[in-house]
RODO-2510 file (C-alpha; in nm, 4 decimals, decimal comma):
residues 246
     n   res          X          Y          Z
     1     m     2,2805     0,2394     1,3660
     2     r     2,5850     0,3060     1,1482
     3     g     2,4085     0,1652     0,8414
     4     f     2,1059     0,3839     0,9141
     5     a     2,3261     0,6960     0,9291
     6     q     2,5010     0,5982     0,6056
     7     r     2,1699     0,5584     0,4225
     8     w     2,0531     0,9037     0,5296
     9     l     2,3923     1,0517     0,4439
    10     l     2,3591     0,9097     0,0917
    11     f     2,0072     1,0533     0,0678
    12     a     2,1355     1,3966     0,1785
    13     l     2,4166     1,3834    -0,0782
    14     c     2,1655     1,2988    -0,3521
    15     l     1,9519     1,5977    -0,2509
    16     l     2,2586     1,8211    -0,2530
    17     a     2,3550     1,7003    -0,6010
    18     w     1,9975     1,7603    -0,7174
    19     q     2,0020     2,1107    -0,5702
    20     v     2,3289     2,1994    -0,7437
    21     a     2,2308     2,0469    -1,0796
    22     a     1,8841     2,2049    -1,0843
    23     g     2,0223     2,5424    -0,9746
    24     a     2,2801     2,5358    -1,2526
    25     a     2,0267     2,4296    -1,5162
    26     a     1,7658     2,6897    -1,4112
    27     d     1,5005     2,4778    -1,5837
    28     p     1,1380     2,5520    -1,4765
    29     f     1,0489     2,1870    -1,5442
    30     f     1,3204     2,0642    -1,3059
    31     p     1,3041     2,2718    -0,9849
    32     p     1,5568     2,2216    -0,7028
    33     p     1,4546     2,0537    -0,3739
    34     s     1,4517     2,3892    -0,1931
    35     v     1,1819     2,5207    -0,4284
    36     i     0,9826     2,1977    -0,3965
    37     a     1,0011     2,2139    -0,0156
    38     r     0,8851     2,5761    -0,0176
    39     q     0,5957     2,4862    -0,2480
    40     m     0,4924     2,2012    -0,0167
    41     y     0,4943     2,4439     0,2750
    42     d     0,2873     2,6990     0,0832
    43     l     0,0352     2,4334    -0,0195
    44     g     0,0066     2,3189     0,3407
    45     r    -0,0644     2,6740     0,4560
    46     a    -0,3235     2,7089     0,1789
    47     g    -0,5190     2,4112     0,3155
    48     a    -0,3976     2,1291     0,0916
    49     t    -0,3545     1,9042     0,3952
    50     t    -0,7260     1,8939     0,4730
    51     e    -0,8509     1,9402     0,1158
    52     d    -0,6340     1,6808    -0,0596
    53     v    -0,3970     1,4848     0,1639
    54     l    -0,6485     1,3831     0,4301
    55     p    -0,9163     1,2583     0,1835
    56     s    -0,6512     1,0543     0,0008
    57     l    -0,5255     0,8988     0,3234
    58     l    -0,8792     0,8172     0,4398
    59     r    -0,9573     0,6363     0,1144
    60     l    -0,6196     0,4629     0,1208
    61     g    -0,6678     0,3528     0,4816
    62     a    -1,0211     0,2260     0,4240
    63     g    -0,9302     0,0337     0,1094
    64     f    -0,6099    -0,1106     0,2528
    65     a    -0,7734    -0,2195     0,5793
    66     l    -1,0725    -0,3826     0,4077
    67     g    -0,8647    -0,5510     0,1381
    68     s    -0,6085    -0,6770     0,3909
    69     l    -0,8743    -0,8189     0,6209
    70     l    -1,0583    -0,9958     0,3389
    71     g    -0,7358    -1,1233     0,1876
    72     a    -0,5972    -1,2598     0,5145
    73     v    -0,9214    -1,4304     0,6200
    74     l    -0,9958    -1,5821     0,2798
    75     g    -0,6323    -1,6745     0,2238
    76     v    -0,5967    -1,8665     0,5495
    77     a    -0,9308    -2,0415     0,4916
    78     i    -0,8366    -2,1429     0,1355
    79     g    -0,4845    -2,2414     0,2353
    80     r    -0,6044    -2,4803     0,5044
    81     s    -0,8344    -2,6604     0,2605
    82     r    -0,6440    -2,8632     0,0022
    83     w    -0,9560    -2,9083    -0,2091
    84     a    -1,0402    -2,5361    -0,2047
    85     y    -0,6825    -2,4342    -0,2879
    86     e    -0,6526    -2,6688    -0,5865
    87     f    -0,9996    -2,5820    -0,7131
    88     l    -0,9666    -2,2025    -0,6766
    89     d    -0,5992    -2,1543    -0,7651
    90     p    -0,6574    -2,1021    -1,1433
    91     v    -0,9287    -1,8447    -1,0696
    92     l    -0,7090    -1,6638    -0,8170
    93     q    -0,4144    -1,6573    -1,0557
    94     f    -0,6395    -1,5202    -1,3304
    95     f    -0,7641    -1,2282    -1,1200
    96     r    -0,4179    -1,1617    -0,9810
    97     a    -0,2834    -1,1229    -1,3352
    98     i    -0,5308    -0,8437    -1,4163
    99     p    -0,3595    -0,5037    -1,3650
   100     p    -0,5794    -0,3228    -1,1086
   101     p    -0,5676     0,0153    -1,2915
   102     t    -0,7457    -0,1398    -1,5911
   103     l    -1,0495    -0,2123    -1,3721
   104     v    -1,0919     0,1412    -1,2387
   105     p    -1,3452     0,2261    -1,5162
   106     v    -1,5365    -0,0913    -1,4233
   107     f    -1,5578     0,0183    -1,0605
   108     v    -1,6737     0,3625    -1,1740
   109     v    -1,9589     0,1956    -1,3653
   110     l    -2,0471    -0,0312    -1,0710
   111     f    -2,0213     0,2247    -0,7902
   112     s    -2,0532     0,5542    -0,9835
   113     i    -1,7964     0,8322    -0,9707
   114     g    -1,6776     0,9107    -0,6197
   115     p    -1,5095     0,7667    -0,3115
   116     r    -1,6827     0,4266    -0,3331
   117     a    -1,5300     0,3493    -0,6734
   118     q    -1,1907     0,4759    -0,5542
   119     i    -1,1991     0,2613    -0,2401
   120     a    -1,3189    -0,0430    -0,4395
   121     s    -1,0206    -0,0150    -0,6748
   122     i    -0,7824    -0,0017    -0,3764
   123     v    -0,9520    -0,3042    -0,2169
   124     f    -0,9103    -0,5023    -0,5388
   125     s    -0,5405    -0,4161    -0,5633
   126     v    -0,4773    -0,5133    -0,1995
   127     l    -0,6866    -0,8310    -0,1928
   128     w    -0,4868    -1,0577    -0,4224
   129     p    -0,1295    -1,0284    -0,2922
   130     v    -0,2501    -1,0653     0,0661
   131     l    -0,4840    -1,3549    -0,0147
   132     l    -0,2275    -1,5534    -0,2144
   133     n     0,0501    -1,5019     0,0400
   134     a    -0,1799    -1,5888     0,3307
   135     a    -0,2931    -1,9062     0,1515
   136     d     0,0660    -2,0073     0,0843
   137     g     0,1627    -1,9409     0,4451
   138     a    -0,1316    -2,1391     0,5819
   139     r    -0,0460    -2,4353     0,3588
   140     r     0,3125    -2,4444     0,4863
   141     v     0,2354    -2,4757     0,8576
   142     e     0,4534    -2,7502     1,0057
   143     p     0,2446    -3,0691     1,0486
   144     l     0,4359    -3,1412     1,3708
   145     h     0,3085    -2,8167     1,5211
   146     l    -0,0487    -2,9108     1,4363
   147     e    -0,0043    -3,2612     1,5778
   148     t     0,1361    -3,1119     1,8973
   149     a    -0,1632    -2,8788     1,9223
   150     r    -0,4002    -3,1728     1,8795
   151     a    -0,2078    -3,3686     2,1434
   152     f    -0,2671    -3,0827     2,3855
   153     r    -0,6351    -3,0946     2,2847
   154     l    -0,6504    -2,7445     2,1451
   155     t    -0,9793    -2,6712     1,9740
   156     g    -1,0024    -2,5640     1,6097
   157     p    -1,0235    -2,1897     1,6901
   158     e    -0,7318    -2,2248     1,9340
   159     r    -0,5171    -2,4013     1,6718
   160     l    -0,6033    -2,1224     1,4301
   161     a    -0,5138    -1,8473     1,6780
   162     y    -0,2014    -2,0012     1,8337
   163     v    -0,0518    -2,2115     1,5525
   164     i    -0,1826    -2,1394     1,2013
   165     v    -0,2050    -1,7602     1,2061
   166     p     0,1354    -1,7036     1,3771
   167     a     0,2992    -1,9427     1,1313
   168     s     0,1372    -1,7573     0,8397
   169     l     0,2343    -1,4078     0,9552
   170     p     0,5645    -1,3806     0,7620
   171     k     0,3868    -1,4570     0,4360
   172     i     0,0938    -1,2322     0,5233
   173     f     0,3234    -0,9380     0,5922
   174     a     0,5105    -1,0031     0,2684
   175     g     0,1758    -0,9678     0,0916
   176     l     0,0895    -0,6568     0,2928
   177     r     0,4120    -0,4810     0,1935
   178     l     0,3427    -0,5492    -0,1733
   179     a    -0,0219    -0,4511    -0,1315
   180     l     0,0749    -0,1221     0,0331
   181     s     0,2695    -0,0138    -0,2748
   182     l    -0,0167    -0,1161    -0,5031
   183     s    -0,2735     0,0655    -0,2890
   184     l    -0,0737     0,3890    -0,3098
   185     i    -0,0575     0,3553    -0,6887
   186     l    -0,4325     0,2885    -0,7141
   187     m    -0,5097     0,5768    -0,4788
   188     v    -0,3373     0,8195    -0,7149
   189     f    -0,4647     0,6553    -1,0338
   190     s    -0,8269     0,6621    -0,9178
   191     e    -0,7925     1,0331    -0,8327
   192     l    -0,6655     1,1072    -1,1828
   193     q    -0,9940     0,9884    -1,3361
   194     p    -1,2607     1,2323    -1,4595
   195     g    -1,5040     1,3192    -1,1829
   196     a    -1,2502     1,3183    -0,8990
   197     a    -1,2992     1,6196    -0,6738
   198     d    -1,0087     1,6016    -0,4306
   199     g    -0,6980     1,4072    -0,3381
   200     i    -0,3283     1,4161    -0,4160
   201     g    -0,3808     1,2665    -0,7617
   202     f    -0,6500     1,5255    -0,8365
   203     r    -0,4148     1,8070    -0,7319
   204     l    -0,1375     1,6545    -0,9441
   205     q    -0,3622     1,6381    -1,2503
   206     e    -0,4880     1,9923    -1,1983
   207     a    -0,1341     2,1285    -1,1611
   208     t    -0,0267     1,9488    -1,4794
   209     t    -0,3034     2,1120    -1,6834
   210     r    -0,1937     2,4538    -1,5484
   211     f     0,1756     2,3798    -1,6186
   212     d     0,2412     2,4370    -1,2491
   213     y     0,5430     2,2089    -1,2271
   214     e     0,6414     2,3220    -0,8794
   215     t     0,3126     2,1798    -0,7498
   216     v     0,3592     1,8674    -0,9648
   217     w     0,6978     1,8003    -0,8073
   218     a     0,5622     1,8835    -0,4618
   219     a     0,2870     1,6219    -0,5067
   220     i     0,5403     1,3641    -0,6292
   221     a     0,7691     1,4327    -0,3319
   222     l     0,4736     1,4060    -0,0951
   223     l     0,3777     1,0684    -0,2403
   224     g     0,7333     0,9446    -0,1900
   225     m     0,7317     1,0620     0,1701
   226     l     0,3942     0,8992     0,2348
   227     g     0,5086     0,5715     0,0814
   228     y     0,8210     0,5686     0,2965
   229     a     0,6305     0,6555     0,6146
   230     l     0,3577     0,3954     0,5560
   231     n     0,6108     0,1230     0,4794
   232     a     0,8102     0,2127     0,7911
   233     g     0,4909     0,1974     0,9986
   234     l     0,4022    -0,1448     0,8581
   235     r     0,7502    -0,2765     0,9355
   236     a     0,7239    -0,1387     1,2888
   237     v     0,3952    -0,3260     1,3395
   238     e     0,5552    -0,6439     1,2053
   239     r     0,8520    -0,6124     1,4433
   240     l     0,6147    -0,5448     1,7335
   241     l     0,4122    -0,8575     1,6579
   242     w     0,7210    -1,0734     1,6283
   243     r     0,8570    -0,9337     1,9532
   244     g     0,5418    -1,0574     2,1234
   245     q     0,5818    -1,4095     1,9851
   246     p     0,7086    -1,6718     2,2300
***
């Protein structure tokens, strides 16, 4: 609890220093936090929550959920098969090395401009870290645990549900935390592309072209807040799952 209070105290001191420095500089390109907070409030009253924030979160949620599910299922399946892991590992490493933003134009060609291409780019960014971590976790299940499960005559699905998946969860969540950061980046990047009609990235791009730097900073602050909140939610889910483990 003390460490938590100290972290927030440091954050408050940083905001105070920012406020003082920006107020003294009086630079329109570097507004103080008070101005940014007021701009966020004004944008919320003007309907930015439903016009931009909600569409971004829906695309982020759909892409993250689909990519996580595919990555976890395929990763566990590949990790439990020595032949499949050795055969597919070079291919997986190749696709993992491709920066997801470079494929956004490819997804635009495949799915046309719009939400489908944006969601596809998020799915691609989420898939690989989750898949590779899930495969690594499934490969490292203790053989003794599997032998014990066989001794108790657990079926294949039961071994998967009660032994393999729980043992793989730490690695899977490590992949999910990395994938969450990547999905937020791809959400914004895909909304910066020509043809985007809404979203936080779209609003950021539009404000930049109008030299509206208060809105630019408000969008950046909002993205930071969303990233923190989503990561905290994911950690809460992880702690809840581990609390339920025997």
